[in-house]
C-alpha positions in Angstrom: 0.0 0.0 0.0 1.1 3.5 -0.8 1.3 5.5 2.5 0.4 8.7 0.7 -3.0 7.4 -0.3 -5.9 5.9 1.7 -6.1 2.3 0.6 -7.9 -0.7 2.0 -7.6 -4.4 1.8 -10.4 -7.0 2.5 -9.6 -9.0 5.6 -12.8 -11.0 6.0 -16.0 -12.1 4.1 -19.4 -11.4 5.7 -21.4 -14.6 5.3 -25.2 -14.3 5.0 -27.8 -16.2 7.0 -27.9 -19.0 4.4 -24.4 -19.8 5.7 -22.9 -19.9 2.2 -23.4 -16.5 0.4 -20.8 -13.7 0.8 -23.0 -10.6 1.4 -20.1 -8.2 2.1 -16.5 -7.7 3.1 -14.6 -6.1 6.0 -11.8 -3.8 4.9 -8.9 -2.6 6.9 -7.7 0.8 5.7 -4.1 1.9 5.9 -5.3 4.4 8.5 -6.1 1.5 10.8 -9.9 1.9 10.5 -12.2 -1.0 9.6 -15.2 -0.6 7.2 -17.9 -2.8 5.8 -18.6 -2.9 2.0 -21.8 -4.6 0.9 -22.4 -6.6 -2.3 -24.8 -5.1 -4.9 -27.8 -6.0 -2.8 -26.9 -3.7 0.0 -27.0 -4.3 3.7 -28.1 -7.8 4.7 -28.2 -9.8 7.9 -24.9 -11.4 8.6 -24.4 -14.8 10.3 -20.6 -14.8 10.7 -17.3 -13.6 9.4 -14.8 -15.7 7.5 -12.1 -15.7 8.8 -13.4 -14.8 12.2 -12.5 -11.4 13.5 -11.3 -10.5 17.0 -13.9 -9.2 19.5 -12.3 -5.7 19.2 -12.7 -5.8 15.4 -16.3 -7.0 15.7 -17.1 -4.2 18.0 -15.5 -1.7 15.6 -17.8 -2.8 12.7 -20.8 -3.3 15.1 -21.1 -7.0 14.2 -24.1 -7.4 16.6 -25.9 -4.8 14.6 -25.0 -6.5 11.3 -26.5 -9.8 12.7 -29.8 -8.0 13.3 -30.3 -6.1 9.9 -33.9 -6.5 8.6 -34.0 -7.3 4.9 -35.4 -4.7 2.7 -38.0 -7.0 1.2 -39.1 -8.5 4.6 -42.0 -6.0 5.1 -40.8 -5.1 8.6 -39.7 -1.6 9.6 
């Protein structure tokens, strides 16, 4: 990574509730920050990370919140 530019690298896949689909990725930026990038379907409920993240990393991306996302087409608000 070039230290003069903000760049990120994917460090984990976000696995959907079907336990097989990758619904997003966790990126670590060269600033040290973590961020979530979703697939083309946008935010979806997440079952787990692969590889697993540390508890600190999970808190930084609010993994508990990701596990409780309500699908857009579920009809729930």
